[in-house]
C-alpha positions in Angstrom: -53.3 -15.0 0.1 -55.3 -15.7 3.3 -55.6 -12.5 5.4 -56.4 -14.6 8.4 -52.9 -15.8 8.3 -51.1 -12.7 7.0 -52.7 -9.4 8.1 -53.2 -6.6 5.6 -50.6 -3.8 5.5 -52.3 -0.4 5.7 -51.3 3.3 5.5 -52.8 5.5 8.3 -52.7 9.2 7.6 -53.1 11.8 10.3 -52.5 15.6 10.8 -50.3 16.7 13.7 -50.9 19.7 15.9 -49.0 22.0 13.5 -51.0 21.0 10.4 -48.5 18.6 8.9 -49.8 15.4 7.4 -48.0 12.1 8.3 -48.3 8.5 7.1 -47.7 5.4 9.2 -47.5 2.1 7.4 -47.8 -1.3 9.2 -50.0 -4.3 9.6 -53.7 -3.6 10.3 -53.7 -5.1 13.8 -51.1 -2.5 14.9 -53.7 0.2 14.2 -56.5 -1.7 16.0 -58.5 -2.4 12.8 -59.5 -5.6 11.1 -59.7 -5.5 7.4 -61.0 -7.9 4.8 -61.8 -7.6 1.1 -65.2 -6.0 1.9 -64.0 -3.4 4.4 -65.1 0.2 3.6 -62.3 2.7 3.5 -61.3 5.0 5.0 -62.0 3.8 8.5 -61.0 4.9 12.0 -57.7 3.7 13.3 -55.4 4.2 16.3 -51.8 3.6 17.3 -50.4 3.1 20.7 -48.2 5.9 21.9 -46.5 7.3 25.0 -46.8 10.9 26.2 -43.3 12.3 26.2 -44.0 15.9 27.2 -46.5 18.7 27.6 -44.8 21.6 25.9 -45.1 25.0 27.4 -46.2 28.2 25.6 -49.7 27.3 24.5 -52.1 30.1 23.6 -54.9 30.0 26.1 -57.6 29.7 23.4 -55.8 26.9 21.5 -56.1 23.2 22.0 -53.3 21.9 24.2 -50.6 20.0 22.3 -48.7 16.9 23.6 -45.5 15.3 22.3 -46.0 11.6 21.9 -43.8 8.7 20.8 -45.1 5.7 18.8 -42.3 3.6 20.2 -44.6 1.0 21.9 -45.2 -0.9 18.6 -42.1 0.5 16.8 -44.3 2.4 14.3 -42.6 5.2 12.5 -43.5 7.6 9.7 -41.9 6.9 6.3 -38.9 9.1 7.2 -38.3 7.3 10.5 -40.0 9.9 12.7 -41.6 8.5 15.8 -42.2 11.7 17.8 -45.3 13.8 17.0 -46.8 16.9 18.4 -50.6 16.2 18.5 -53.7 17.7 19.9 -54.5 16.4 23.4 -58.1 15.7 22.3 -56.8 13.0 20.0 -55.5 10.8 22.8 -57.5 8.1 24.5 -56.6 5.8 27.4 -55.3 2.4 26.2 -57.6 -0.6 26.7 -56.8 -3.2 29.3 -54.4 -5.8 27.9 -53.1 -3.6 25.1 
């Protein structure tokens, strides 16, 4: 099968702001990564998201948490979850044209 025609399907694993591990599964381009048979794994990945809320009640010494939705590309966790509480320091501005 030619991966130039059909992109690889990958599993991206991350830990939310409460320490829970999540898996997102979709085609490699959704996560901003190109893979081929020689790609080293694991490798960095990202998913587009929208900030839904900045929850109140943070401890002053803790990293701020943000509620995000992975709705832009319709990516969900295996149980259908698409809202995640993550550390603000994980977020980056989207690149132009994304």
